C-alpha positions as CSV (number, residue, x, y, z in Angstrom):
1,M,0.0,0.0,0.0
2,T,1.3,3.5,-0.9
3,E,0.1,7.0,0.1
4,V,1.1,10.4,-1.3
5,K,3.3,12.1,1.4
6,V,5.9,14.8,1.7
7,C,9.2,13.4,2.9
8,L,10.7,15.7,5.4
9,H,14.1,14.1,4.8
10,C,14.4,15.0,1.0
11,G,11.4,17.3,0.5
12,N,9.8,15.3,-2.3
13,K,6.1,14.8,-2.5
14,T,5.8,11.2,-3.6
15,Q,4.0,7.8,-3.3
16,M,5.5,6.5,0.0
17,E,5.3,2.9,0.9
18,L,3.4,2.0,4.1
19,I,5.8,-0.5,5.7
20,N,3.8,-1.2,8.8
21,S,1.0,0.1,11.1
22,H,0.2,-0.4,14.8
23,E,-3.1,0.6,16.4
24,H,-3.6,1.3,20.1
25,E,-6.9,2.0,22.0
26,E,-7.1,3.3,25.5
27,G,-10.4,3.8,27.4
28,E,-11.3,6.5,30.0
29,F,-13.3,5.2,32.9
30,E,-15.5,6.6,35.7
31,Y,-16.6,4.8,38.9
32,D,-20.2,4.4,40.1
33,D,-20.9,3.0,43.5
34,E,-23.6,0.7,42.2
35,Q,-22.2,-0.1,38.7
36,G,-18.5,0.0,39.4
37,P,-16.1,1.3,36.8
38,Y,-17.6,2.0,33.4
39,Q,-16.1,3.4,30.2
40,I,-17.1,6.9,29.2
41,G,-14.9,7.3,26.2
42,A,-11.9,6.1,24.3
43,Y,-8.7,7.4,22.7
44,F,-7.3,5.9,19.5
45,E,-3.7,6.0,18.2
46,K,-2.4,4.6,14.9
47,Y,1.3,4.6,14.1
48,N,2.2,4.5,10.4
49,F,5.7,3.6,9.2
50,Y,6.5,4.9,5.7
51,K,9.5,4.5,3.4
52,C,10.4,7.2,0.8
53,P,11.3,5.8,-2.6
54,V,13.5,8.8,-3.5
55,C,15.9,8.9,-0.5
56,N,15.0,5.5,1.0
57,R,14.7,7.0,4.5
58,F,11.8,6.4,6.9
59,T,8.9,8.5,8.3
60,L,6.9,7.7,11.5
61,E,3.4,9.2,11.5
62,L,0.9,9.3,14.4
63,E,-2.9,9.5,13.8
64,E,-5.0,10.4,16.9
65,S,-8.7,10.5,17.5
66,N,-11.1,10.2,20.4
67,T,-14.8,9.6,21.1
68,F,-15.1,12.9,23.1
69,Y,-15.1,14.9,19.9
70,I,-17.6,13.9,17.3
71,E,-18.7,16.2,14.4
72,S,-22.4,16.9,13.7
73,N,-22.3,14.4,10.8
74,G,-21.2,11.7,13.2
75,A,-17.6,11.6,11.9
76,M,-14.7,11.4,14.4
77,P,-11.9,13.8,13.3
78,V,-8.4,12.4,13.0
79,T,-5.3,14.6,13.7
80,T,-2.0,13.6,12.1
81,K,1.5,14.5,13.1
82,I,5.0,13.4,12.1
83,L,7.0,11.9,15.0
84,Y,10.1,11.2,12.9
85,P,11.9,13.1,11.5
86,A,11.2,15.5,14.3
87,I,10.3,19.2,13.6
88,E,11.5,21.1,16.6
89,T,9.0,23.9,16.7
90,S,5.3,23.5,17.5
91,L,3.9,24.6,14.2
92,S,0.4,25.0,15.6
93,K,1.6,28.1,17.5
94,L,2.9,29.9,14.3
95,P,1.0,32.3,12.1
96,S,0.3,30.9,8.7
97,G,2.9,33.0,6.8
98,V,5.7,32.2,9.3
99,K,4.6,28.6,9.4
100,A,4.7,28.2,5.6
101,A,8.2,29.7,5.4
102,Y,9.6,27.5,8.2
103,Q,8.0,24.4,6.6
104,A,9.7,25.3,3.3
105,A,13.0,25.4,5.1
106,Q,12.4,22.1,6.7
107,K,11.4,20.5,3.3
108,V,14.7,21.5,1.5
109,R,17.1,20.9,4.4
110,N,18.5,17.8,2.9
111,I,18.2,18.9,-0.7
112,D,20.0,22.3,-0.9
113,G,21.6,24.0,2.1
114,A,21.8,27.4,0.4
115,I,18.1,27.3,-0.4
116,C,17.3,26.2,3.1
117,A,19.3,29.1,4.5
118,I,17.3,31.5,2.3
119,A,14.1,30.0,3.5
120,I,15.3,30.4,7.1
121,R,16.0,34.1,6.5
122,R,12.6,34.5,4.9
123,T,11.1,32.9,8.1
124,L,12.6,35.7,10.1
125,E,11.3,38.3,7.7
126,K,7.8,36.9,8.1
127,M,8.2,36.9,11.9
128,C,9.2,40.5,11.9
129,K,6.3,41.5,9.7
130,D,3.9,39.5,11.9
131,Q,5.3,41.4,15.0
132,G,4.6,44.7,13.4
133,V,8.2,46.0,13.0
134,T,9.3,47.8,9.9
135,G,12.6,48.8,8.4
136,R,14.7,49.0,5.3
137,D,16.4,45.6,5.9
138,L,16.2,42.6,8.2
139,Y,19.0,43.9,10.4
140,T,16.9,47.0,11.3
141,K,13.8,44.9,11.9
142,L,15.6,42.4,14.2
143,K,17.1,45.4,16.1
144,Q,13.6,46.7,16.8
145,L,12.5,43.3,18.1
146,S,15.4,43.3,20.5
147,E,14.8,46.9,21.6
148,K,11.1,46.1,22.2
149,G,12.1,43.1,24.3
150,I,10.3,40.6,22.0
151,I,13.6,38.7,21.6
152,P,16.4,38.8,24.2
153,P,20.0,40.0,23.3
154,I,21.4,36.4,23.0
155,L,18.7,35.5,20.4
156,D,19.2,38.9,18.8
157,E,22.8,38.0,18.1
158,M,21.8,34.6,16.6
159,S,19.2,36.2,14.5
160,F,21.8,38.5,13.0
161,L,24.0,35.6,12.2
162,I,21.1,33.7,10.5
163,K,20.4,36.9,8.5
164,D,24.1,37.2,7.3
165,I,24.2,33.5,6.3
166,G,20.9,33.9,4.4
167,N,22.4,36.9,2.6
168,Q,25.4,34.8,1.6
169,A,23.2,32.1,0.2
170,A,21.0,34.6,-1.7
171,H,23.9,36.4,-3.3
172,A,25.7,33.1,-4.3
173,D,28.7,34.0,-2.1
174,E,31.3,31.3,-1.6
175,G,30.5,29.3,1.5
176,E,29.7,25.8,2.7
177,F,26.1,25.1,3.7
178,D,26.7,21.6,5.0
179,E,24.3,19.5,7.0
180,H,25.8,20.5,10.4
181,L,25.5,24.2,9.7
182,I,21.9,23.9,8.3
183,N,20.8,21.8,11.3
184,S,22.3,24.4,13.7
185,L,20.5,27.2,11.9
186,L,17.2,25.3,12.0
187,K,17.6,24.6,15.7
188,F,18.3,28.2,16.5
189,T,15.4,29.4,14.3
190,S,13.2,27.0,16.2
191,I,14.4,28.5,19.6
192,I,13.6,32.0,18.3
193,L,10.1,31.0,17.1
194,E,9.4,29.2,20.4
195,Y,10.5,32.3,22.3
196,V,8.3,34.6,20.3
197,Y,5.2,32.5,19.8
198,A,5.0,29.5,22.2
199,L,6.6,30.9,25.4
200,P,4.1,33.8,25.9
201,S,1.2,31.4,25.4
202,E,2.6,29.0,28.0
203,I,3.2,31.9,30.5
204,K,-0.4,33.0,30.1
205,K,-1.6,29.5,30.8
206,I,0.4,29.3,34.0
207,Q,-0.8,32.8,35.0
208,R,-4.5,31.8,34.5
209,Y,-3.9,28.6,36.5
210,M,-2.3,30.5,39.3
211,S,-5.1,33.0,39.3
212,T,-7.6,30.2,39.5
213,L,-5.8,28.7,42.5
214,T,-5.7,32.1,44.2
215,E,-9.5,32.7,43.6
216,E,-10.3,29.2,44.9
217,K,-8.2,29.8,48.0
218,E,-9.9,33.1,48.7
219,E,-13.3,31.6,48.2
220,K,-12.4,28.8,50.7
221,V,-11.2,31.3,53.3
222,I,-14.4,33.4,52.8
223,G,-16.5,30.2,53.2
224,E,-14.7,29.2,56.4
225,N,-15.1,32.7,57.9
226,R,-18.8,32.6,57.2
227,K,-19.1,29.2,59.0
228,D,-17.2,30.6,61.9
229,G,-19.5,33.6,62.1
230,E,-22.7,31.5,62.2
């Protein structure tokens, strides 16, 4: 059996061979004093193992679904994600333009290092535009992000380095864009994107959680005081 997939190793969209699949089901239970434990829902996982006919490398894909989310037509949606090769940044947190540029860099990482470097530089351009900074060049835009505190100085320096390497690739300057350099650039780009997009969201989640705990504690104290006053 074959399916059309994009290989994240070589970047080709091709008929990939399904080597093997493994399905796993896990139930969620509640307990009733009279009935005992009873199942209220289930989670489904399916692991698919593909082989690319172009580069002969492998891809591990995970399909997930559960009975707690059923569409109006009765269908159970399935979400799919690639477990291997791993993409460092959580793409779900990225705006569409930034996401598309970063995915393009990932797809060509093992095809052409120079093109990948250009795509990485374009990812930073998209990020700057999304963050509302303007300037005549990427250096000026990154400087504004640093001055606004959107990226810290240490990431600021790495962003400038990525920008310079991207310029070299775009202008066909002499230079080696080997696998080690490209993997390092992608890793640092991932860190920058995580800092700008994922970290603020996680901080807000923690703040909301802490706020909820504080409110519950205050309500408990008020309730105890009322009991004492009765």
